[in-house]
N, C-alpha and C positions, 0 to 999 in steps of 0.2 A: 626074568621078564624084562628087567630094566636094561639088560645088555642089548636087546634087540633094537630099541630106539637109538641107542648110541651107535650101533653098527650101521643103521640106516643113515644117521646123520653123517657118519664118516664116509659112507658111500656117496651120498649126495655132495659132500664137500669135494670129494675127489672128482666127481663128474663135472662140477662147475669149474674146478681148477683146470681140468683137461679141455673144457669147451673151447677156449681161444685157440688152442693148437689144432683142434678138429675143424675150426672155422676158417682155416687159411684159404685164401683165394688161389686160383690156378697160377697167377703170376707170382704170388708169394711162395708157392711150392716150387716153382721154377727157379726162383732166386735161391731157395734153400738147397735144392739139388745141385745148383751151380757151385755153391760154397762147399758142398760135400764132394765135388769133382765127379758127380754122376751126370755125365753129359747126355746120356740117352734119356734119363728122366727129365733133365732140363729141357730138352727139345720137346718131349711129349707134353709136359705141363705148359710150356710156352705156346704150343700149337692149340691146346685147349683154351688158353687165355685169349688167343687171337680169335678163335671161332665163337667164343661166348659173346664177343662184342661189347660195346659200351665204353671202350677205353678212350681217354683224351689223348691228344697227340704225344705228350711226353711219355705216357705209359706205352703207347704203341711203338714208339721209337725203341724203348727198352725191350719190348717183346721181340722185335726184329733183331735187335742186338744179341739177345740171348739165343735166338734161333740160329743166327749166322755163326756165332762163336762156337756153340755146341756142335753144329754141323761140320764146321771146319776142323775142330779137334777130333771129330769122329772120322775124318777123311772124306767127307761128302762135300767137296769143294764147289761143285756146280750149284748145289742147293744153297750153300753158304753164300756164294756170290749173289744169287738171286735175292736172298734175304737182306743182304747189305745194300743192294741196289734199292730195295724198297725203303729201308731205313733212311738212306741218304736222300731219297725222294721226298721224305717228310721233313727231314732236318739235314740240310747240306753240310752243317758243321759238326755232326755227330762223330764222336771219337770212340775208339775201343778202350776198354779198361787196360790200365798199365800191366795187369796181371796176365794178359793174353800173350803167349809166347810168339816170337817172330815167325816161326813156322806156320802158325795159324792165321797170320795177318795177310797172306797173299790174296785170298778172295776179297777181303776188304779193300786192298789197294787196287785190285782190278775193278771193283765197283766204283771207286773214286775216279778211275780213268774213264769209265763209261759215262759218268755224269759230266766230266770235264769236256767230253766231246759233244754233249747235248746242249741245245739252246733252251734257255728259260728254266723256270722252276714252277712248282705248284703254287698258284696264286689266284686271287679273285680281285675284281674291281667292281664298284657299284656306282649307280647314279639314279636320279629320279626322272622317270619318263612320264611327264605330265600329260602328254597326249593320250596315253593309255591308262593313266592313274595307277602306275606300277613302279616298283623298284626294279631296276635293271641289274642283273648279275652276269658278269662275264667271267668265265672260268677258263684258266689255262692249266692243263693237266698233262705234262709230259710223262708223269708216272703211270698213267693209264690205270690208276687204282680207284678213282672217284666213281661212285655209283649213284649217290643221292645227294641232293642239295636241300638243306633245311633252312628256312628263313622265317624269322618271327619279326613282325613289324607293327608299329602303331604310330598314329599322329602324335607329334610332340605335345605333351601335356596329358595324354590319355593314360589310364592305369593298366589296361590289359593289352597284351600282344595278340596279334592274329598269327598263329603258327601254321605254316604250310610246308609241304615236302614234295619234291619233284625228282624225276629221274635226271641225272646229270647231263647237261648240254653245254655247249660252248657259250651260248647266250640264252638267258632266261628273263622273262618279264613277269614278275610276281605281282598280281593285282593287290592294291591296298585301297580300300574304300576311302574316298575323300582326299587322296593324295594329290589330285589335280589342282585343288584349291589351297592345300595346306602350305604353310611356310616351310615346315621341316617334317621329316619322317625319321623316327628312331628305329633301329633294327639291330639284330645280330644274326649271324649266318654260320652254318657248319657244313663242311664237305665231308661225307662219310663213305667208307668202303663197303664191300659186299657183306661184311659181317656187322655193320653198324658202328664200327670204330671211327672216331673223328680224326680225319687226316689234317684238317685245317679249320681253325675257328677265328672269327673276327667279331669282337664285341661280346657282350653277355647281357643277361636280363638286368643286371645292376649297373653295367657300364656300356650302354649301347652305342653304336656308331650312329652318325647323323648324315642325312642327305637332304638337300633342299636349298632354300635361299639363305645366304649368309650376309648380314648387314655389312655395308662397306666401311662403317666406322666414321664416315664423314658427313652423314646425312644425305648422301647422294643415292644413286641407283644401287639396287641390290643385285648380287650375282648368284649363280647356281653353283653349288659345290657337290662333288661326289666323293664317296669313299671316306667320309668323316668330316667333322666340323673343322673349318679353317681357323687357326689360332691367330691372335693378334700379331704374333711374330711373323706370320706369313702375309699380313696385310701390307699393301704398298705404302700406306700412311706411316707404318712403323719405320720402314726404311728411309722415307723422306725425312722424318724427324731425326733419325740417326745421322743422315747426311748433313742436315742443318747444324746438328750439335757438333759434328766433327769440324765443319767449316768455322763455326764460332770459336771453338777451342783453338783452332789454328791461328785465327786472327788475334786472339788474346795473347797467345804465346809469342807471336811475331812482335806485337806491340811492346811486350815486356822486354824482349831481347834488344829491340831498338833503343828503348829507354835506358837499359843498363849500359849499352855501348856509349850512348851520349854522355852518361854520367862519368864513365871511365875516362873518356876523352877530355872532359872538362877538368877532372881532378889531376890528371897526369900530363896532359899536353901531348900524349902519344896517341896516334891514330891507329886503330886496329881495323882498317878497312878490309872489305871483302870483295871489292870490285875486281 
């Protein structure tokens, strides 16, 4: 009778020990298959990871890298090139693993050539549209992968964000109550694909971007800033102070040199003129 509880305990211990392995994500399974040189399983798990959605940009780049590499090693060069085009559309500087053999790199090189011939890259710019009390979002999407725009905004000093989601467009005006009179609006924005993966993100709930009035630093008029807070190093006053400092330093240096030359002339009677 006592052997049964021991057996149950042993079985439970084995179950809990095996649980982490059973809980692998699709992306983790794709990585494992790639290490085992099982390229068909790599592709299948990476496709499932892509379709399940919710991945940040760095994971999405890795998914497309695995898809492209596995497809290329399986001889599916057209599909591989398409995956690499998408990968580079998210991160233009993405590189292949050093382990990828030269024969499998041709689709990647072709994808780089395609992007070299295209203008621009996936990007967004923002501004505060006081007339409509909205945050303006301009989207440039040469990848043609963006499907939705998610923006969360709040007036500076507020605790809660107002989150909204729209179908992707080249220009969006996202209404923010009170933005017309507010000094600044804090926000973060995500561009997502058809599966809900994040292609591009700017700001976060804990480190939001800022649009609105930015103090001039000199007690004068305030200006409007878009796409994030202007730092002190971007202010004209900073560069004026730098210029004054450089001129002052130059004047002091010149005075020291003249004084030293005068001293040498008095002590030796030899002139070291520079005329």
